[in-house]
C-alpha positions as CSV (number, residue, x, y, z in Angstrom):
1,M,-57.4,-26.0,-45.6
2,Y,-54.4,-23.8,-46.4
3,D,-54.2,-20.5,-44.6
4,P,-52.0,-18.0,-46.3
5,P,-49.4,-16.3,-44.0
6,R,-50.8,-13.3,-42.2
7,R,-49.2,-10.0,-43.1
8,F,-48.2,-7.6,-40.4
9,S,-49.8,-4.3,-40.4
10,R,-48.3,-1.0,-39.3
11,R,-50.2,-1.4,-36.1
12,D,-48.6,-4.8,-35.4
13,F,-45.1,-3.3,-35.9
14,L,-46.0,-0.5,-33.6
15,I,-47.0,-2.9,-30.9
16,I,-43.9,-4.9,-31.3
17,G,-41.8,-1.8,-31.1
18,L,-43.5,-0.6,-28.0
19,V,-43.0,-4.0,-26.3
20,L,-39.3,-4.0,-27.2
21,L,-39.0,-0.4,-26.0
22,A,-40.7,-1.2,-22.7
23,G,-38.4,-4.2,-22.3
24,A,-35.4,-2.1,-22.9
25,L,-36.6,0.5,-20.4
26,V,-37.2,-2.2,-17.8
27,V,-33.7,-3.5,-18.3
28,A,-32.2,0.0,-18.0
29,I,-34.2,0.7,-14.9
30,L,-33.2,-2.6,-13.3
31,G,-29.6,-1.9,-14.3
32,A,-29.6,1.5,-12.7
33,I,-31.1,0.1,-9.5
34,L,-28.8,-3.0,-9.3
35,Y,-25.5,-1.4,-10.6
36,P,-24.6,0.3,-7.3
37,A,-25.2,-3.0,-5.5
38,F,-23.0,-4.9,-8.0
39,Q,-20.3,-2.3,-7.8
40,S,-20.5,-2.3,-4.0
41,A,-20.2,-6.1,-4.0
42,H,-17.2,-5.9,-6.4
43,W,-15.3,-3.5,-4.1
44,S,-16.3,-5.4,-1.0
45,A,-14.9,-8.6,-2.6
46,M,-11.7,-6.8,-3.6
47,Q,-11.3,-5.4,-0.1
48,T,-11.7,-8.9,1.4
49,H,-9.1,-10.2,-1.1
50,C,-6.6,-7.5,-0.2
51,V,-7.1,-7.9,3.6
52,S,-6.5,-11.6,3.1
53,N,-3.2,-10.8,1.2
54,I,-1.9,-8.5,3.9
55,K,-2.8,-11.0,6.5
56,Q,-0.7,-13.6,4.7
57,L,2.3,-11.2,4.6
58,G,1.8,-10.4,8.3
59,Q,1.8,-14.1,9.2
60,G,5.0,-14.5,7.2
61,T,6.5,-11.6,9.1
62,Q,5.5,-13.2,12.4
63,I,7.2,-16.5,11.5
64,Y,10.3,-14.6,10.5
65,T,10.5,-13.1,14.0
66,E,10.3,-16.5,15.6
67,D,13.2,-17.7,13.5
68,Y,15.3,-14.6,14.2
69,D,15.3,-14.4,17.9
70,G,12.2,-12.2,18.1
71,H,13.5,-9.5,15.8
72,Y,11.7,-8.0,12.8
73,P,13.2,-8.0,9.3
74,L,15.2,-5.1,7.9
75,A,13.2,-2.2,6.3
76,M,16.3,-1.1,4.3
77,T,19.5,-2.7,3.1
78,A,23.1,-2.0,3.9
79,D,25.4,-0.8,1.2
80,S,28.7,-2.6,1.9
81,R,30.6,-0.5,-0.6
82,T,29.7,2.9,0.8
83,G,29.2,1.8,4.4
84,A,25.7,3.5,4.5
85,W,22.1,2.4,4.8
86,R,19.9,2.6,1.8
87,V,17.1,4.5,3.4
88,G,14.7,3.7,0.6
89,L,13.4,7.2,-0.1
90,F,10.6,7.0,-2.6
91,R,12.1,9.9,-4.7
92,D,15.3,8.0,-5.4
93,G,15.0,4.7,-7.3
94,S,18.6,3.7,-6.7
95,D,17.8,3.5,-2.9
96,L,14.8,1.2,-3.0
97,G,14.7,-2.4,-2.0
98,E,14.3,-4.6,-5.1
99,F,11.8,-7.4,-5.2
100,P,12.6,-10.1,-6.1
101,H,16.2,-9.5,-5.0
102,D,17.9,-10.2,-8.4
103,W,15.5,-8.9,-11.0
104,R,17.5,-5.9,-12.1
105,S,20.1,-6.8,-14.8
106,S,22.0,-3.6,-14.2
107,Q,23.1,-4.7,-10.7
108,D,25.7,-7.3,-9.7
109,E,25.7,-10.2,-7.3
110,V,26.9,-8.1,-4.4
111,R,23.7,-6.0,-4.6
112,W,21.5,-9.0,-5.2
113,N,22.8,-10.6,-2.0
114,E,22.3,-7.4,0.0
115,N,18.7,-7.2,-1.3
116,L,18.0,-10.6,0.3
117,T,17.9,-9.0,3.7
118,H,15.2,-6.5,2.7
119,W,11.8,-7.2,4.3
120,A,9.9,-8.1,1.1
121,N,12.5,-10.7,0.2
122,A,13.2,-11.8,3.8
123,I,9.6,-12.9,4.4
124,Y,9.1,-14.5,1.0
125,A,10.3,-17.9,2.2
126,Y,7.5,-17.9,4.7
127,V,4.9,-16.5,2.3
128,G,5.7,-18.5,-0.8
129,N,3.4,-16.6,-3.2
130,Y,4.2,-13.4,-5.0
131,G,0.5,-12.7,-5.4
132,Y,0.1,-11.9,-1.8
133,Y,2.2,-8.7,-2.2
134,S,-0.3,-7.1,-4.5
135,C,-3.8,-5.6,-4.1
136,P,-5.9,-5.4,-7.3
137,A,-7.4,-2.2,-6.0
138,S,-4.1,-0.4,-6.5
139,P,-2.8,0.0,-10.0
140,A,0.8,-1.0,-10.6
141,R,3.4,1.4,-11.9
142,D,7.2,1.3,-12.4
143,R,10.0,3.5,-11.2
144,T,11.5,4.8,-14.4
145,D,10.5,8.3,-13.4
146,R,12.8,8.1,-10.4
147,G,16.1,6.9,-11.8
148,V,15.4,3.2,-12.5
149,D,17.0,2.2,-15.8
150,P,14.1,1.4,-18.3
151,A,16.4,-1.4,-19.6
152,D,15.9,-3.2,-16.3
153,Y,12.2,-3.4,-16.9
154,A,12.7,-4.3,-20.6
155,N,15.2,-7.1,-19.9
156,P,14.9,-8.3,-16.3
157,N,16.7,-11.3,-15.0
158,V,13.4,-12.5,-13.5
159,R,10.0,-11.0,-13.5
160,P,9.7,-7.9,-11.2
161,R,6.8,-8.2,-8.9
162,N,4.2,-5.6,-7.8
163,V,4.1,-4.6,-4.2
164,S,1.1,-2.7,-2.9
165,Y,1.8,-2.8,0.8
166,T,4.4,-0.9,2.9
167,Y,6.3,-2.0,6.0
168,N,6.5,-0.1,9.2
169,G,10.1,1.1,9.0
170,F,10.3,1.7,12.7
171,L,10.4,-2.1,13.1
172,H,13.7,-2.3,11.3
173,M,15.6,-4.9,13.3
174,F,13.4,-4.1,16.3
175,P,12.8,-6.7,19.0
176,K,9.2,-8.0,19.2
177,S,9.4,-7.8,23.0
178,G,9.7,-4.0,22.8
179,I,6.2,-3.5,21.4
180,V,3.8,-2.2,24.0
181,E,0.5,-2.7,22.2
182,P,0.8,-5.4,19.6
183,A,-2.9,-5.3,18.8
184,E,-2.7,-1.6,17.8
185,L,0.7,-1.3,16.2
186,P,0.7,-1.6,12.4
187,V,3.3,-3.8,10.9
188,L,2.1,-3.5,7.3
189,W,-0.4,-1.1,5.7
190,E,-1.4,0.4,2.4
191,G,1.0,3.2,2.9
192,L,1.4,3.9,-0.9
193,G,-2.2,4.8,-1.2
194,Q,-4.0,3.4,-4.2
195,T,-0.8,2.5,-6.0
196,G,1.6,-0.5,-6.3
197,I,5.2,-0.5,-7.2
198,I,6.6,-3.0,-9.8
199,G,9.9,-4.5,-8.6
200,F,10.2,-2.7,-5.2
201,G,9.0,-3.0,-1.7
202,L,8.8,0.2,0.3
203,H,8.6,1.1,3.9
204,N,6.6,4.0,5.4
205,P,7.6,5.5,7.8
206,A,11.4,5.2,7.7
207,L,14.3,5.8,10.0
208,R,16.8,8.4,8.9
209,C,19.8,6.1,9.3
210,T,23.1,7.0,7.6
211,T,26.4,5.2,8.3
212,L,26.6,1.5,9.2
213,D,28.8,2.5,12.1
214,E,25.9,4.0,14.0
215,P,23.0,1.9,15.4
216,C,20.0,1.9,13.2
217,I,17.1,1.0,15.5
218,Y,14.0,2.8,16.7
219,R,14.6,4.8,19.9
220,P,11.9,7.0,21.5
221,G,12.8,10.6,20.6
222,G,15.8,9.4,18.5
223,P,18.4,9.4,17.2
224,P,17.7,8.4,14.6
225,C,14.5,10.2,14.0
226,G,12.0,9.2,11.3
227,L,10.2,10.5,8.3
228,M,7.0,9.6,6.6
229,F,5.7,10.3,3.1
230,G,2.2,11.1,2.0
231,S,0.5,10.9,-1.3
232,A,0.1,14.6,-2.3
233,E,1.6,14.9,-5.7
234,R,4.3,17.4,-4.8
235,Y,5.6,15.3,-2.0
236,S,5.3,11.7,-3.1
237,N,6.0,9.7,-6.2
238,P,4.3,7.5,-6.6
239,G,1.3,8.5,-4.6
240,G,-2.3,7.4,-4.8
241,S,-5.4,8.3,-2.9
242,Y,-5.2,6.9,0.6
243,W,-8.9,5.9,0.2
244,V,-8.0,2.5,-1.2
245,H,-11.1,0.7,0.0
246,S,-14.3,2.7,0.8
247,K,-12.5,5.7,2.2
248,G,-10.1,3.5,4.2
249,Q,-7.4,0.9,3.9
250,N,-6.2,-2.4,5.3
251,W,-3.7,-2.6,8.1
252,K,-2.0,-5.7,9.6
253,M,-1.2,-5.3,13.3
254,A,1.7,-6.8,15.3
255,D,-0.6,-9.4,16.9
256,T,-2.4,-11.9,14.6
257,H,-5.2,-9.7,13.1
258,A,-5.7,-7.5,10.1
259,K,-8.5,-5.0,9.7
260,W,-9.9,-2.2,7.6
261,R,-9.3,1.3,9.0
262,R,-11.3,4.4,8.2
263,I,-9.0,7.3,7.5
264,G,-9.7,10.9,6.6
265,A,-13.0,11.0,8.2
266,N,-12.6,14.8,8.2
267,I,-11.0,16.4,5.2
268,A,-9.2,19.6,4.6
269,N,-9.8,20.5,1.0
270,K,-6.6,22.4,0.1
271,G,-6.1,21.0,-3.4
272,T,-4.1,18.0,-4.5
273,S,-0.7,19.5,-3.5
274,L,-1.6,20.2,0.1
275,S,1.4,22.5,0.1
276,S,0.9,23.8,3.6
277,P,-0.3,21.7,6.6
278,G,-3.0,24.1,7.9
279,P,-4.9,23.3,11.1
280,P,-5.1,19.5,11.9
281,C,-8.5,18.1,11.3
282,T,-8.2,14.4,11.9
283,D,-8.1,12.2,15.1
284,W,-4.5,11.6,16.0
285,R,-5.4,8.4,17.9
286,V,-6.5,6.5,14.7
287,D,-5.3,8.5,11.7
288,P,-1.7,8.8,10.5
289,F,-2.2,12.1,8.7
290,T,-3.3,15.5,9.9
291,G,-5.5,16.3,6.9
292,Y,-6.7,15.1,3.5
293,N,-8.2,16.7,0.5
294,D,-11.5,15.7,-1.0
295,E,-9.9,13.0,-3.1
296,G,-8.1,11.3,-0.2
297,Y,-4.6,12.6,-0.7
298,A,-2.5,13.6,2.2
299,A,0.9,15.2,2.9
300,W,1.3,16.0,6.6
301,Y,1.4,13.5,9.4
302,W,1.0,13.4,13.1
303,S,4.4,13.3,14.9
304,D,5.9,13.5,18.4
305,G,8.6,15.8,16.9
306,C,10.8,12.9,15.9
307,H,8.7,10.0,14.9
308,A,5.3,9.3,13.1
309,W,2.8,9.0,15.9
310,L,0.9,5.8,15.3
311,F,3.9,3.7,14.2
312,R,6.0,4.0,17.3
313,P,6.6,0.5,18.8
314,N,6.8,1.9,22.4
315,Y,3.5,3.8,22.1
316,D,0.7,3.0,24.6
317,F,-2.4,3.4,22.5
318,S,-4.5,3.8,25.6
319,D,-3.0,7.2,26.4
């Protein structure tokens, strides 16, 4: 017997609509519940990836010291033409260490060869992977705002690489045997904040070395004394929030381990410029900066009057 197709009534369409609406609400509710978990898992995976990268760079640095009589690589390069050190101040693009050494077409072979001694290039032979220099949590940016010729980026000799990590500049040519607490002294850290630099490797803190005729090596109390840059916008370019991973960042120590470190546990909300230091509000034993705003930016650091406190190779961290 043939049964004609059943026609849907308004009531049927209403029921279907309610079922679809209920389904959409269930999906939305589950999404709202699960999204924070997914987001947390995403950032946790990114942090693990980035700590693995900095550990690889640290291992390359350690092997370098074994090949060079126990001395750490150079944080800055020597300018043979002027007889001065390129301190590598973040505000001056002409002073930075290029990575890779020969990517800038505006430079010549003399500068390219000098760049080979810079820490990022010096350890590459032991690292063997440009990807280890970059953390995906830190967006990359160029240096055209600080004097680097845009034509270098437009027509590079080789591809410039992003570098998210900074080197402890107090280890510039420093002997490994002079480190008092290898398990506590940072060799590499996310000292740019949540930012990477395309084509340059930076060091933070730095030694204020000038002429090549004077020794350029860390000495307690100096000379030379050091300097350190923060990420507050009026003091640092580029600067990102120092809360790179869950209000902290990854550090590689002078022994064999890397770890996440909480920074800015206490904040001083003075606006993003942090134009005056104000009273210190952080723990000087574990935090490099004296205060942060509520976005994780910092400008002022703990010092012994000459050098940034936590980066001194001779520091006994049990004091």
